[in-house]
C-alpha positions, 0 to 999 in steps of 0.5 A, spaced: 370 308 543 374 310 537 369 313 534 367 317 540 374 319 541 375 315 547 382 312 548 387 310 553 395 312 554 400 309 558 405 313 561 412 310 563 414 312 570 420 307 571 422 300 571 426 296 577 429 290 573 433 284 577 437 279 573 434 272 576 438 267 572 444 268 567 447 262 563 454 260 564 456 260 557 452 267 556 447 265 552 440 266 556 438 271 561 432 271 565 429 278 568 424 280 573 421 287 571 417 292 576 414 297 571 411 303 574 405 306 569 400 311 569 394 309 565 390 315 563 383 314 559 382 320 555 376 323 551 380 327 545 385 331 549 381 331 556 383 326 561 377 322 564 381 318 569 388 317 571 391 311 575 398 309 577 399 302 577 405 297 578 406 291 573 410 285 574 414 282 568 418 276 567 423 276 561 427 271 558 432 273 553 437 269 548 443 272 545 443 274 538 449 276 533 450 283 536 444 283 541 439 280 545 433 277 543 426 277 547 423 270 547 418 271 552 415 277 556 410 275 560 406 280 565 405 276 572 402 277 579 406 280 584 413 277 585 
């Protein structure tokens, strides 16, 4: 596909994020995210196919020094 010039492009159309769990001491958080994406199949710059999809993710983050560290990011069936 690469030699033929065919490739995919993912366009981010937005997210809806819900906090499901936040630990009492503030060291961990679980999030559910519904991402709206457009997936395009291209031949060079020409779009051969375009599809809008919703992808659902679950993420587990833990506190780091001055930020959050993603421990798990998993695509899941619709929740």
